[in-house]
VEXMIZA-235870 format. One line per 8 residues: number of its first residue (from 1); for each residue x, y, z of N, C-alpha, C. Coordinates in Angstrom, 3 decimals. Layout:
BEGIN
NUM	X Y Z X Y Z X Y Z  ...
This chain:
BEGIN
1	4.965 -126.757 -59.916 5.160 -127.260 -61.264 5.412 -126.092 -62.212  5.993 -126.407 -63.322 6.283 -125.372 -64.307 5.010 -124.977 -65.051  5.058 -123.795 -65.640 3.932 -123.318 -66.436 3.642 -124.303 -67.572  4.688 -124.816 -68.207 4.503 -125.755 -69.307 3.784 -127.023 -68.841  4.149 -127.526 -67.662 3.476 -128.724 -67.140 2.031 -128.428 -66.773  1.778 -127.237 -66.236 0.400 -126.863 -65.915 -0.452 -126.807 -67.182  0.094 -126.211 -68.234 -0.635 -126.156 -69.500 -0.891 -127.563 -70.027  0.104 -128.437 -69.954 -0.079 -129.805 -70.446 -1.152 -130.539 -69.639
9	-1.182 -130.317 -68.334 -2.211 -130.939 -67.496 -3.594 -130.486 -67.935  -3.745 -129.187 -68.218 -5.028 -128.655 -68.675 -5.366 -129.210 -70.061  -4.378 -129.313 -70.946 -4.629 -129.915 -72.267 -5.080 -131.365 -72.116  -4.462 -132.093 -71.202 -4.860 -133.487 -70.955 -6.290 -133.557 -70.435  -6.667 -132.594 -69.585 -8.029 -132.506 -69.048 -9.036 -132.329 -70.189  -8.770 -131.393 -71.101 -9.681 -131.174 -72.222 -9.700 -132.369 -73.173  -8.567 -133.043 -73.337 -8.535 -134.251 -74.163 -9.413 -135.336 -73.550  -9.378 -135.477 -72.221 -10.225 -136.460 -71.537 -11.702 -136.113 -71.720
17	-12.031 -134.823 -71.649 -13.411 -134.399 -71.892 -13.815 -134.785 -73.310  -12.960 -134.488 -74.276 -13.255 -134.785 -75.677 -13.453 -136.267 -75.950  -12.732 -137.111 -75.213 -12.860 -138.571 -75.384 -14.029 -139.137 -74.585  -14.595 -138.318 -73.703 -15.628 -138.829 -72.806 -15.047 -139.750 -71.745  -13.795 -139.521 -71.379 -13.050 -140.368 -70.442 -13.191 -139.820 -69.019  -14.257 -140.211 -68.341 -14.511 -139.696 -66.986 -13.429 -140.106 -65.998  -12.950 -141.352 -66.096 -11.906 -141.797 -65.176 -10.621 -141.007 -65.401  -10.274 -140.784 -66.658 -9.085 -139.991 -66.968 -9.225 -138.568 -66.493
25	-10.424 -138.016 -66.639 -10.696 -136.655 -66.179 -10.572 -136.573 -64.660  -11.168 -137.520 -63.942 -11.096 -137.513 -62.478 -9.665 -137.674 -61.978  -8.840 -138.399 -62.727 -7.442 -138.579 -62.338 -6.659 -137.274 -62.417  -7.172 -136.316 -63.190 -6.466 -135.047 -63.387 -6.933 -133.941 -62.444  -7.959 -134.202 -61.645 -8.476 -133.167 -60.753 -8.280 -133.577 -59.303  -8.095 -132.581 -58.451 -7.924 -132.817 -57.019 -9.216 -133.346 -56.415  -9.104 -134.061 -55.311 -10.278 -134.581 -54.617 -11.231 -133.463 -54.218  -10.668 -132.277 -53.925 -11.492 -131.147 -53.486 -11.685 -130.108 -54.595
33	-11.703 -130.580 -55.832 -11.928 -129.694 -56.982 -13.175 -128.842 -56.753  -13.111 -127.614 -57.225 -14.280 -126.744 -57.192 -14.457 -126.173 -58.587  -15.607 -126.461 -59.210 -15.901 -126.022 -60.576 -17.134 -125.138 -60.504  -16.976 -123.876 -60.877 -18.068 -122.919 -60.820 -18.476 -122.498 -62.226  -19.775 -122.595 -62.469 -20.362 -122.117 -63.715 -21.374 -121.051 -63.309  -21.042 -119.773 -63.519 -21.957 -118.710 -63.105 -23.293 -118.799 -63.822  -24.318 -118.293 -63.169 -25.638 -118.233 -63.770 -26.693 -118.830 -62.872  -27.916 -118.746 -63.345 -29.028 -119.389 -62.657 -30.044 -119.804 -63.702
41	-30.986 -120.611 -63.296 -31.990 -121.149 -64.213 -31.349 -121.899 -65.381  -30.256 -122.542 -65.111 -29.532 -123.339 -66.100 -29.051 -124.585 -65.376  -29.292 -125.777 -65.878 -28.990 -126.996 -65.117 -27.523 -127.154 -64.715  -26.614 -126.535 -65.455 -25.194 -126.697 -65.151 -24.642 -125.596 -64.252  -25.414 -124.549 -64.032 -24.946 -123.418 -63.224 -24.787 -123.828 -61.771  -23.817 -123.180 -61.122 -23.591 -123.424 -59.705 -22.151 -123.801 -59.459  -21.860 -124.112 -58.203 -20.527 -124.555 -57.825 -20.595 -126.034 -57.499  -19.748 -126.792 -58.155 -19.715 -128.246 -58.029 -18.407 -128.611 -57.329
49	-18.511 -129.330 -56.192 -17.338 -129.584 -55.352 -17.014 -131.073 -55.267  -15.718 -131.357 -55.315 -15.237 -132.723 -55.140 -15.539 -133.612 -56.332  -15.027 -134.832 -56.242 -15.239 -135.783 -57.331 -16.720 -136.088 -57.514  -17.479 -136.176 -56.413 -18.906 -136.465 -56.528 -19.634 -135.322 -57.232  -19.293 -134.090 -56.879 -19.902 -132.941 -57.542 -19.567 -132.909 -59.018  -18.334 -133.271 -59.347 -17.919 -133.303 -60.742 -18.651 -134.415 -61.503  -18.796 -135.567 -60.877 -19.547 -136.654 -61.515 -20.991 -136.220 -61.773  -21.608 -135.551 -60.780 -22.982 -135.066 -60.954 -23.067 -134.061 -62.101
57	-22.092 -133.145 -62.183 -22.060 -132.156 -63.264 -21.968 -132.849 -64.621  -21.091 -133.812 -64.743 -20.917 -134.523 -66.009 -22.181 -135.294 -66.386  -22.831 -135.883 -65.394 -24.074 -136.620 -65.647 -25.178 -135.675 -66.114  -25.320 -134.545 -65.435 -26.320 -133.548 -65.824 -26.038 -133.035 -67.227  -24.771 -132.755 -67.510 -24.395 -132.265 -68.835 -24.742 -133.292 -69.910  -24.442 -134.564 -69.660 -24.689 -135.585 -70.683 -26.185 -135.779 -70.938  -27.019 -135.506 -69.939 -28.468 -135.643 -70.106 -29.088 -134.444 -70.811  -28.460 -133.269 -70.691 -29.121 -132.058 -71.168 -28.512 -131.437 -72.421
65	-27.287 -131.809 -72.764 -26.605 -131.085 -73.829 -25.678 -132.021 -74.606  -25.569 -131.793 -75.891 -24.533 -132.422 -76.720 -23.628 -131.294 -77.173  -22.338 -131.466 -77.008 -21.437 -130.383 -77.378 -20.086 -130.916 -77.811  -19.457 -130.169 -78.683 -18.051 -130.416 -79.009 -17.301 -129.152 -78.609  -16.233 -129.353 -77.884 -15.481 -128.246 -77.308 -14.103 -128.185 -77.941  -13.698 -126.979 -78.306 -12.403 -126.792 -78.960 -11.592 -125.734 -78.208  -10.674 -126.179 -77.331 -9.774 -125.201 -76.717 -8.856 -124.639 -77.797  -8.732 -123.313 -77.837 -7.960 -122.695 -78.916 -6.689 -122.002 -78.449
73	-6.695 -121.531 -77.219 -5.537 -120.775 -76.743 -5.363 -121.010 -75.247  -4.106 -121.179 -74.831 -3.769 -121.397 -73.435 -2.829 -120.282 -73.000  -3.214 -119.572 -71.944 -2.412 -118.476 -71.412 -2.168 -118.789 -69.940  -0.912 -118.812 -69.529 -0.614 -119.237 -68.160 0.343 -118.291 -67.466  0.147 -118.218 -66.153 1.058 -117.496 -65.275 0.977 -118.176 -63.917  2.108 -118.606 -63.418 2.109 -119.298 -62.135 1.248 -120.545 -62.203  0.336 -120.686 -61.239 -0.522 -121.869 -61.203 -1.863 -121.657 -61.903  -2.009 -120.558 -62.625 -3.260 -120.245 -63.329 -3.101 -120.461 -64.829
81	-4.096 -121.100 -65.410 -4.136 -121.303 -66.852 -5.502 -120.823 -67.339  -5.487 -119.878 -68.260 -6.720 -119.438 -68.912 -6.805 -120.146 -70.257  -7.973 -120.674 -70.540 -8.184 -121.374 -71.797 -9.310 -120.660 -72.532  -9.018 -120.221 -73.744 -10.029 -119.595 -74.597 -10.443 -120.632 -75.621  -11.744 -120.780 -75.789 -12.185 -121.816 -76.700 -13.538 -121.539 -77.320  -13.992 -122.522 -78.042 -15.237 -122.440 -78.795 -15.965 -123.775 -78.650  -17.276 -123.697 -78.554 -18.093 -124.912 -78.517 -19.282 -124.739 -79.444  -19.723 -125.841 -79.937 -20.990 -125.853 -80.663 -21.713 -127.087 -80.171
89	-23.024 -126.960 -80.113 -23.765 -128.091 -79.588 -25.255 -127.950 -79.771  -25.970 -128.793 -79.009 -27.423 -128.865 -79.105 -27.985 -129.101 -77.713  -29.033 -128.356 -77.389 -29.765 -128.583 -76.151 -30.771 -129.702 -76.443  -30.690 -130.778 -75.702 -31.522 -131.947 -76.008 -33.011 -131.672 -75.838  -33.396 -130.914 -74.823 -34.820 -130.684 -74.542 -35.519 -129.914 -75.662  -34.793 -129.045 -76.348 -35.402 -128.209 -77.383 -34.956 -128.593 -78.788  -33.900 -129.368 -78.867 -33.268 -129.744 -80.134 -32.717 -128.525 -80.882  -32.460 -127.432 -80.164 -31.885 -126.230 -80.770 -30.369 -126.248 -80.609
97	-29.713 -125.711 -81.623 -28.254 -125.662 -81.613 -27.767 -124.319 -81.067  -26.489 -124.306 -80.696 -25.858 -123.077 -80.228 -24.395 -123.092 -80.616  -23.823 -121.909 -80.633 -22.376 -121.722 -80.748 -21.972 -120.830 -79.598  -20.817 -121.103 -79.024 -20.463 -120.502 -77.752 -18.949 -120.279 -77.666  -18.555 -119.015 -77.523 -17.160 -118.715 -77.178 -17.070 -118.757 -75.662  -16.011 -119.339 -75.125 -15.902 -119.484 -73.684 -14.470 -119.260 -73.198  -14.364 -119.071 -71.888 -13.070 -118.984 -71.200 -13.164 -119.811 -69.932  -12.169 -120.616 -69.690 -12.040 -121.327 -68.429 -10.833 -120.728 -67.703
105	-11.009 -120.351 -66.449 -9.911 -119.926 -65.579 -9.642 -121.104 -64.647  -8.481 -121.710 -64.783 -8.174 -122.961 -64.092 -6.941 -122.776 -63.211  -7.013 -123.322 -61.993 -5.863 -123.360 -61.093 -5.350 -124.790 -61.055  -4.032 -124.936 -61.225 -3.385 -126.246 -61.192 -2.363 -126.235 -60.058  -2.472 -127.211 -59.176 -1.494 -127.357 -58.090 -1.074 -128.814 -58.007  0.226 -129.020 -57.919 0.777 -130.375 -57.789 0.255 -131.315 -58.873  0.114 -130.787 -60.094 -0.259 -131.619 -61.226 -1.732 -131.944 -61.347  -2.571 -131.278 -60.529 -4.016 -131.537 -60.591 -4.791 -130.230 -60.622
113	-5.902 -130.254 -61.321 -6.777 -129.088 -61.353 -7.486 -128.979 -60.007  -7.407 -127.793 -59.387 -8.041 -127.594 -58.084 -9.240 -126.661 -58.158  -9.280 -125.809 -59.197 -10.367 -124.856 -59.310 -10.601 -124.537 -60.777  -11.872 -124.522 -61.162 -12.261 -124.141 -62.516 -13.386 -123.126 -62.388  -13.240 -122.036 -63.076 -14.333 -121.062 -63.190 -14.581 -120.924 -64.683  -15.785 -121.275 -65.080 -16.142 -121.363 -66.499 -16.999 -120.161 -66.873  -16.596 -119.471 -67.927 -17.366 -118.336 -68.439 -17.829 -118.694 -69.841  -19.148 -118.772 -70.018 -19.725 -119.166 -71.297 -20.662 -118.079 -71.788
121	-21.057 -118.182 -73.042 -22.031 -117.256 -73.616 -23.411 -117.699 -73.153  -23.813 -117.219 -71.984 -25.078 -117.657 -71.401 -26.265 -117.269 -72.275  -26.158 -116.179 -73.016 -27.259 -115.767 -73.881 -27.485 -116.784 -74.999  -26.416 -117.264 -75.595 -26.550 -118.270 -76.658 -27.168 -119.549 -76.108  -26.740 -119.944 -74.920 -27.282 -121.160 -74.319 -28.737 -120.964 -73.899  -29.068 -119.791 -73.362 -30.451 -119.516 -72.958 -31.379 -119.529 -74.164  -30.950 -118.935 -75.287 -31.767 -118.952 -76.502 -32.010 -120.388 -76.963  -30.971 -121.210 -76.916 -31.109 -122.593 -77.359 -31.976 -123.411 -76.409
129	-32.004 -123.031 -75.147 -32.800 -123.766 -74.160 -34.243 -123.312 -74.128  -34.542 -122.172 -74.753 -35.889 -121.607 -74.711 -36.844 -122.446 -75.546  -37.929 -122.820 -74.926 -38.954 -123.588 -75.623 -39.737 -122.646 -76.525  -40.251 -123.163 -77.610 -41.119 -122.345 -78.460 -40.502 -122.019 -79.789  -39.779 -120.914 -79.869 -39.235 -120.422 -81.144 -38.403 -121.498 -81.817  -38.613 -121.667 -83.105 -37.909 -122.705 -83.849 -36.604 -122.185 -84.423  -35.749 -123.123 -84.771 -34.524 -122.790 -85.487 -33.319 -122.704 -84.604  -32.134 -122.684 -85.205 -30.895 -122.610 -84.434 -30.750 -121.260 -83.747
137	-30.025 -121.306 -82.638 -29.788 -120.076 -81.874 -28.697 -119.261 -82.510
């Protein structure tokens, strides 16, 4: 596929996330999707494989975090699309807010996302998840 089509597929993916459209999101990813969120001691960290892994990730995310995500820039070469963005949200367990600059490195093949590696501001999220200290992160 062309770089432009790959970028549009990724934009459609983020639009589905923004709408909370799980079926639309699953339609845009390969059956063997692999989504990696580096880190540990964080409910979303790890590698999530296949549609079932993605469903589990989305369920865990909806239980633990409220967030609005804003993709701001798309940079592509071949089948790779890097997305630079910003999120703001709240950790439900602590009711603390966070702001987070992030990058997603996404591979698109045959019109579907096959691999996502998500890089987030883990420090901002860890501060917001920390019990005890009051106030926004």
